[in-house]
C-alpha positions as CSV (number, residue, x, y, z in Angstrom):
1,M,0.0,0.2,-0.1
2,M,1.3,3.2,-0.9
3,L,2.3,5.7,2.7
4,L,-0.1,8.5,3.2
5,S,2.4,11.0,1.7
6,D,2.5,9.2,-1.3
7,A,-1.5,9.1,-1.7
8,V,-2.0,13.0,-0.9
9,T,0.2,13.6,-3.6
10,Q,-1.5,11.3,-6.4
11,F,-5.0,12.9,-4.9
12,A,-3.8,16.6,-5.3
13,L,-2.7,15.8,-8.8
14,D,-6.1,13.9,-9.7
15,M,-8.2,16.8,-7.8
16,F,-5.7,19.9,-9.4
17,R,-6.8,18.2,-13.0
18,Q,-10.5,18.2,-12.1
19,F,-10.3,22.1,-10.9
20,G,-8.3,22.9,-13.7
21,K,-10.8,21.7,-16.7
22,S,-11.2,25.6,-17.0
23,K,-7.7,26.0,-18.0
24,E,-8.1,30.2,-17.3
25,D,-9.2,30.0,-13.5
26,N,-7.1,30.4,-10.6
27,I,-7.0,27.3,-8.1
28,F,-6.4,27.2,-4.7
29,F,-6.8,24.1,-2.4
30,S,-5.2,22.0,0.7
31,P,-5.1,18.1,-0.8
32,T,-3.8,16.9,2.7
33,N,-7.4,18.8,4.4
34,I,-9.5,17.0,1.9
35,L,-8.2,13.7,2.2
36,S,-7.7,14.2,6.2
37,A,-11.7,14.8,6.1
38,L,-12.3,11.5,3.8
39,G,-10.3,9.7,6.3
40,I,-13.1,9.9,8.6
41,L,-15.8,8.8,5.6
42,L,-13.1,5.4,5.5
43,L,-13.3,4.7,9.4
44,G,-17.1,4.8,9.0
45,S,-17.1,3.2,5.6
46,R,-18.4,-0.4,4.1
47,G,-18.2,-2.7,1.2
48,N,-18.1,-1.3,-2.5
49,T,-18.6,2.8,-0.5
50,K,-15.7,1.8,1.5
51,L,-13.7,0.4,-1.7
52,Q,-14.4,3.4,-3.9
53,I,-12.7,5.6,-1.1
54,L,-10.2,3.6,-1.3
55,K,-9.2,4.0,-4.8
56,V,-9.9,7.6,-5.0
57,L,-7.1,8.1,-2.4
58,H,-5.0,5.7,-4.0
59,L,-5.0,3.6,-1.1
60,T,-4.9,0.5,-2.7
61,D,-1.9,0.6,-4.9
62,G,-2.3,-2.2,-7.8
63,T,-5.6,-3.2,-6.4
64,E,-7.9,-0.8,-8.4
65,N,-10.1,-3.6,-10.5
66,T,-11.8,-6.2,-8.8
67,T,-12.3,-7.7,-12.7
68,E,-8.8,-7.8,-13.5
69,R,-8.0,-9.5,-9.8
70,V,-10.2,-12.3,-11.0
71,Q,-9.2,-12.9,-14.0
72,A,-5.3,-13.3,-12.7
73,D,-6.8,-15.7,-11.1
74,H,-7.8,-18.0,-14.0
75,V,-11.4,-17.1,-13.6
76,S,-13.5,-15.2,-16.6
77,P,-15.8,-12.5,-15.3
78,E,-19.1,-13.6,-16.7
79,H,-18.8,-17.1,-14.5
80,C,-17.9,-14.7,-11.7
81,S,-21.0,-14.6,-9.0
82,S,-21.4,-11.6,-7.1
83,E,-20.5,-13.3,-3.8
84,M,-17.0,-14.1,-5.9
85,V,-17.0,-10.6,-6.5
86,Q,-17.9,-9.4,-3.4
87,K,-15.6,-11.3,-1.5
88,S,-12.6,-10.3,-3.7
89,E,-13.6,-6.7,-2.8
90,Q,-14.0,-7.8,0.6
91,D,-10.3,-8.9,0.3
92,I,-8.8,-6.3,-0.8
93,V,-10.2,-3.5,2.0
94,L,-8.6,-6.2,4.7
95,K,-5.5,-6.1,2.9
96,V,-5.2,-2.1,2.7
97,E,-6.4,-2.3,6.5
98,K,-3.7,-4.8,7.8
99,S,-0.9,-3.6,5.8
100,G,-1.1,-0.4,6.5
101,N,-3.2,0.7,9.4
102,V,-4.2,3.8,7.4
103,H,-5.9,5.7,9.9
104,H,-2.9,5.1,12.2
105,Q,-1.2,6.8,9.5
106,F,-4.2,9.9,8.9
107,Q,-2.9,9.9,13.0
108,K,0.4,10.6,12.5
109,L,0.0,12.7,9.6
110,L,-2.4,15.4,11.6
111,A,-0.3,15.0,14.9
112,E,3.0,16.0,12.9
113,L,1.1,18.9,11.1
114,N,-0.7,20.4,14.0
115,K,2.3,19.8,16.1
116,P,3.4,23.4,18.3
117,T,6.2,25.0,16.4
118,N,7.8,28.9,16.7
119,A,8.5,29.0,12.7
120,Y,5.0,28.9,11.4
121,E,1.6,28.7,12.3
122,L,-0.2,25.6,10.7
123,K,-3.5,23.9,12.0
124,I,-6.1,21.1,10.1
125,T,-9.1,19.8,11.8
126,S,-11.8,18.3,10.4
127,S,-15.3,17.9,12.1
128,L,-18.6,15.4,11.4
129,Y,-22.0,16.8,11.5
130,V,-24.7,14.5,11.3
131,E,-28.4,14.9,11.8
132,N,-29.0,13.8,15.5
133,T,-31.7,11.4,14.7
134,F,-28.8,9.2,14.1
135,R,-27.0,7.7,16.7
136,F,-23.3,6.5,16.6
137,P,-22.1,3.0,18.0
138,E,-19.7,3.3,21.1
139,K,-17.1,1.5,19.2
140,F,-17.1,4.4,16.3
141,I,-16.9,7.1,18.6
142,D,-14.0,5.5,20.7
143,N,-12.3,5.2,17.3
144,I,-12.5,8.4,16.7
145,K,-11.2,9.9,20.2
146,K,-7.9,7.1,20.5
147,L,-7.2,8.3,16.8
148,D,-7.6,12.1,17.7
149,M,-8.8,12.6,14.0
150,V,-11.7,14.4,14.3
151,S,-14.7,16.0,15.9
152,V,-18.4,14.7,16.0
153,E,-21.4,16.5,16.4
154,S,-24.8,15.9,16.4
155,V,-27.5,18.8,15.1
156,D,-30.6,18.9,14.2
157,F,-30.5,19.6,10.1
158,M,-34.3,18.7,10.0
159,K,-35.6,20.8,12.0
160,A,-32.8,23.7,12.9
161,P,-30.9,23.7,9.5
162,E,-30.1,27.8,9.5
163,E,-28.7,27.6,13.0
164,S,-27.0,24.6,12.3
165,R,-25.5,26.0,9.4
166,K,-24.4,29.0,11.3
167,K,-22.9,26.6,14.7
168,I,-20.9,25.0,11.3
169,N,-19.9,28.6,9.7
170,S,-18.9,30.2,13.4
171,Q,-16.5,26.7,14.2
172,V,-14.8,26.6,10.9
173,E,-14.2,30.8,11.1
174,H,-13.0,30.0,14.8
175,Q,-10.6,26.9,13.6
176,T,-8.9,29.5,10.7
177,N,-8.6,32.6,13.0
178,G,-10.9,34.2,11.1
179,K,-9.8,33.3,7.6
180,I,-12.6,31.2,6.4
181,R,-16.0,32.8,6.6
182,D,-19.7,31.3,5.8
183,L,-18.0,27.9,4.4
184,F,-21.7,27.0,4.1
185,P,-23.8,29.4,2.2
186,E,-27.8,30.6,3.3
187,N,-30.0,27.5,2.7
188,S,-27.6,25.3,1.7
189,L,-28.7,22.6,4.2
190,N,-31.9,22.4,4.1
191,A,-32.0,18.6,3.7
192,A,-28.6,17.6,5.2
193,T,-28.2,14.5,6.9
194,M,-24.5,14.4,6.9
195,V,-21.9,17.3,6.0
196,L,-17.9,17.3,6.3
197,A,-16.2,20.4,7.4
198,N,-12.4,20.8,7.1
199,A,-10.7,23.5,8.0
200,G,-6.8,24.6,7.7
201,Y,-4.7,27.7,8.9
202,F,-1.2,28.5,7.6
203,K,0.6,31.7,8.2
204,G,4.5,32.1,7.6
205,Q,7.4,33.9,6.9
206,W,9.8,33.9,4.3
207,E,13.3,32.8,5.5
208,E,13.9,35.9,3.9
209,K,12.2,38.8,3.3
210,F,11.5,40.4,-0.4
211,E,12.7,44.3,-0.3
212,E,9.5,46.4,-0.4
213,E,11.3,49.1,-1.8
214,K,12.0,47.8,-4.5
215,N,8.3,46.7,-5.5
216,Y,7.2,48.0,-8.8
217,R,3.4,48.1,-10.4
218,G,4.1,45.1,-12.9
219,R,1.7,43.3,-15.7
220,I,0.8,39.7,-15.5
221,L,-0.3,38.1,-18.8
222,A,-4.2,36.3,-18.4
223,E,-7.2,35.8,-20.2
224,Q,-7.0,39.4,-19.8
225,D,-3.6,41.6,-19.0
226,C,-3.5,42.5,-14.8
227,I,-1.9,45.3,-13.4
228,I,-0.3,44.5,-10.1
229,Y,2.4,45.0,-7.5
230,I,5.3,42.4,-8.3
231,M,8.0,41.6,-5.3
232,Y,11.4,41.4,-5.9
233,I,14.7,39.7,-3.9
234,Y,17.8,38.9,-5.2
235,R,18.9,35.5,-3.2
236,E,19.9,31.9,-3.3
237,C,17.3,29.6,-4.2
238,N,17.0,25.8,-5.2
239,F,16.6,26.1,-8.9
240,A,15.9,23.6,-11.6
241,L,15.6,23.7,-15.5
242,L,13.1,21.0,-16.2
243,E,13.2,20.8,-20.2
244,D,11.0,18.5,-21.1
245,V,8.2,20.2,-19.8
246,Q,9.3,23.4,-20.7
247,A,8.9,25.3,-17.1
248,K,11.4,26.3,-14.5
249,A,11.0,25.2,-11.0
250,L,12.6,27.0,-7.5
251,E,12.2,26.8,-4.1
252,I,11.5,29.5,-1.7
253,P,11.8,28.1,2.0
254,Y,10.1,29.5,4.7
255,K,11.4,30.5,8.1
256,G,12.5,27.3,10.0
257,K,13.3,25.2,6.8
258,E,10.2,23.2,7.6
259,L,8.0,24.2,5.0
260,S,9.0,25.2,1.4
261,R,6.7,26.5,-1.6
262,I,7.8,25.4,-4.9
263,V,6.6,27.5,-8.1
264,L,6.6,26.1,-11.3
265,L,6.6,28.5,-14.1
266,P,6.1,27.9,-17.8
267,N,8.9,28.7,-20.3
268,E,6.0,30.1,-22.5
269,K,4.1,33.4,-20.9
270,D,0.7,31.5,-22.8
271,G,1.9,28.1,-21.5
272,L,-1.2,27.2,-18.8
273,Q,-3.5,28.4,-21.0
274,K,-2.5,26.2,-23.8
275,G,-2.1,23.3,-21.4
276,K,0.9,22.8,-21.6
277,S,1.7,22.2,-18.1
278,C,3.6,19.5,-16.2
279,I,1.0,18.9,-14.4
280,H,-2.6,19.2,-16.5
281,N,-0.7,16.1,-18.6
282,P,-2.4,12.5,-17.2
283,S,0.5,10.8,-17.3
284,S,2.4,12.7,-15.0
285,T,2.3,11.1,-11.4
286,K,3.6,11.0,-7.8
287,S,6.9,10.2,-8.4
288,K,7.6,12.8,-11.3
289,L,6.3,15.4,-9.0
290,D,8.4,14.5,-5.9
291,K,11.8,12.7,-7.5
292,E,11.9,14.8,-10.3
293,W,10.1,18.1,-10.8
294,T,10.8,19.3,-6.8
295,S,13.2,16.7,-5.4
296,S,16.1,19.3,-4.5
297,K,18.4,16.6,-5.3
298,N,17.6,17.7,-8.8
299,M,18.0,21.4,-8.4
300,R,21.1,23.3,-7.4
301,M,21.6,26.4,-5.2
302,T,21.7,29.3,-7.7
303,R,21.5,33.2,-6.9
304,V,18.4,34.3,-8.8
305,H,16.5,37.7,-9.5
306,L,13.0,36.7,-7.7
307,Y,9.6,38.4,-9.1
308,L,6.8,37.6,-7.1
309,P,3.6,39.0,-8.0
310,R,1.7,39.6,-4.5
311,F,-1.3,38.2,-4.6
312,R,-4.4,37.1,-2.6
313,L,-6.9,33.9,-3.8
314,E,-10.4,32.8,-2.4
315,E,-11.6,29.6,-4.0
316,S,-14.4,27.8,-2.9
317,Y,-15.2,24.3,-4.0
318,D,-18.6,22.2,-3.9
319,L,-16.4,18.5,-4.3
320,Q,-19.4,16.2,-4.7
321,D,-19.4,16.3,-8.2
322,T,-15.6,16.4,-8.3
323,L,-15.6,13.0,-6.1
324,K,-17.8,11.4,-8.3
325,A,-15.8,12.2,-11.3
326,M,-13.0,11.0,-9.4
327,G,-14.6,7.8,-8.5
328,M,-16.5,8.2,-5.3
329,T,-20.1,7.9,-5.8
330,D,-21.9,5.5,-3.6
331,A,-21.3,7.6,-0.4
332,F,-23.6,10.3,-2.1
333,S,-26.2,8.0,-3.0
334,A,-29.5,7.5,-0.5
335,R,-29.3,3.5,-2.2
336,G,-25.6,2.9,-2.3
337,A,-24.1,4.2,0.8
338,D,-23.0,2.1,3.2
339,L,-22.1,3.9,5.9
340,S,-22.8,1.4,8.5
341,G,-19.5,1.6,10.6
342,M,-20.8,4.8,11.9
343,T,-24.5,4.1,13.0
344,G,-25.1,0.5,13.2
345,S,-26.9,0.1,9.9
346,R,-27.6,1.7,6.5
347,G,-29.7,4.7,5.7
348,L,-26.7,7.6,6.1
349,M,-25.3,9.1,3.1
350,V,-23.4,12.3,2.4
351,S,-25.1,15.1,1.9
352,K,-22.6,18.2,1.4
353,V,-18.4,18.0,1.3
354,L,-17.3,21.8,1.0
355,H,-13.9,22.9,0.8
356,K,-12.9,26.8,1.0
357,S,-9.1,28.1,1.3
358,L,-7.5,31.2,0.8
359,V,-3.6,32.2,0.2
360,E,-2.5,35.6,0.6
361,V,1.3,36.5,-0.2
362,T,3.2,39.4,1.0
363,E,6.6,40.4,0.9
364,E,6.5,39.1,4.6
365,G,5.6,35.5,3.8
366,V,2.2,33.6,3.1
367,K,-1.4,33.2,5.2
368,A,-3.1,30.8,3.7
369,A,-6.4,29.0,5.1
370,S,-8.3,26.1,4.0
371,A,-11.7,24.7,4.9
372,T,6.9,11.9,-16.8
373,S,10.3,10.2,-17.7
374,M,12.4,13.7,-18.4
375,V,15.5,15.2,-19.1
376,I,16.8,18.2,-15.9
377,S,19.3,20.2,-16.3
378,V,20.3,22.4,-13.4
379,T,22.5,25.5,-13.2
380,S,25.7,25.7,-12.0
381,S,27.3,28.7,-9.8
382,P,28.0,31.0,-9.9
383,I,25.5,31.7,-13.4
384,E,22.8,33.8,-12.4
385,E,19.2,33.0,-13.4
386,E,15.8,35.3,-13.6
387,F,13.0,34.1,-12.7
388,C,10.1,36.1,-13.2
389,C,6.3,34.9,-12.0
390,D,4.6,37.5,-14.8
391,H,2.6,35.4,-16.4
392,P,0.6,32.5,-15.2
393,F,1.9,29.6,-12.8
394,L,1.7,26.8,-10.4
395,F,2.6,27.0,-7.1
396,F,2.6,24.5,-4.0
397,I,3.2,24.6,-0.3
398,K,4.8,21.7,1.3
399,Q,6.3,20.2,4.6
400,N,9.5,18.9,3.8
401,K,9.9,16.2,6.2
402,T,6.9,14.6,5.2
403,N,6.5,15.7,1.9
404,D,3.2,16.7,2.3
405,I,1.6,18.5,0.0
406,L,-0.8,21.3,2.1
407,F,-1.7,23.4,-0.3
408,L,-1.6,23.4,-4.5
409,G,-2.5,26.0,-6.6
410,R,-2.6,27.7,-9.9
411,V,-2.5,31.8,-10.4
412,S,-3.8,33.1,-13.3
413,S,-5.6,36.1,-12.7
414,P,-4.1,37.5,-9.1
């Protein structure tokens, strides 16, 4: 089974491609945050619902196709009974849970991300809100408490949907230090039975601040030209030329160097609009992102003239259609959902999964919140490089120890 950090990266790529079908739009989201919330569903799901979640989260590692497994055992699909297929699916789930203890991986990841530090502020939390006519078995509540993954609350969606909505929004706003407000708009929870709300907050300072006195008003090319403030600094950074995908990569560390921001800048001004970005390519994998595009082993410390726009992005996503397109359909279906691990019986389905995220990049640092085989050339000192983000680019905020992508974005129109 994949390590959870590997799964986060592949999940991030999949979700980015779903969001990126409209190639001109800004994108910003926290894959770690969303995946941690789905981990709650995984804990309480059963049968095919669980199998679909495992596949979407990339926690099955080669067990994606039950029919292929049957064929590998020299049994033709047309001769497979439903019991045989169901047994095969159960074996997959059991194998995954025993081999990786996935929920403990979630627990370890969240503990690492939420540990106290003076270098930055980072908090990722998830909450599960369920209609109060449903009752949770003690075993499920005990597991939740042991793993310390999520808070679970009963609310009155049926009789008091607006009061429930306001309560959820208030808690999310508090968890993100006031950055994420009104996660759920008015009248969005009238028919809800279960709602997942996940919130994340990050505030970091650059290891070396930009020179504010050298800021200037510049133009960034997008669907329509935008005049914005461009920040400048001359410093040493990890840098690489990615020849096969016609882009440059740059790593900018945050204070303490536990977190970094990776910027992928296409060589062509309209590279993203043309869909030439390496990340849009379906053949792009977690291995290429981690081991080739952004690996420090393939970069070299280089003196760089760095021009970076000062910007603020705030993006909201209703993830139901996105997750369905990725293969997670049963959890949203009244007939198909099997979340009996939460309630002891079927009848519960997911009503809403909303994600809202915000990032603000300034001279001081970043404030962010969130409810292919190729040839690489590196520069050699003392050659200087110019890294001018005056056209649309991609960026990641990642934790260096675990290599987890905390936030992933595309800036097209700041």
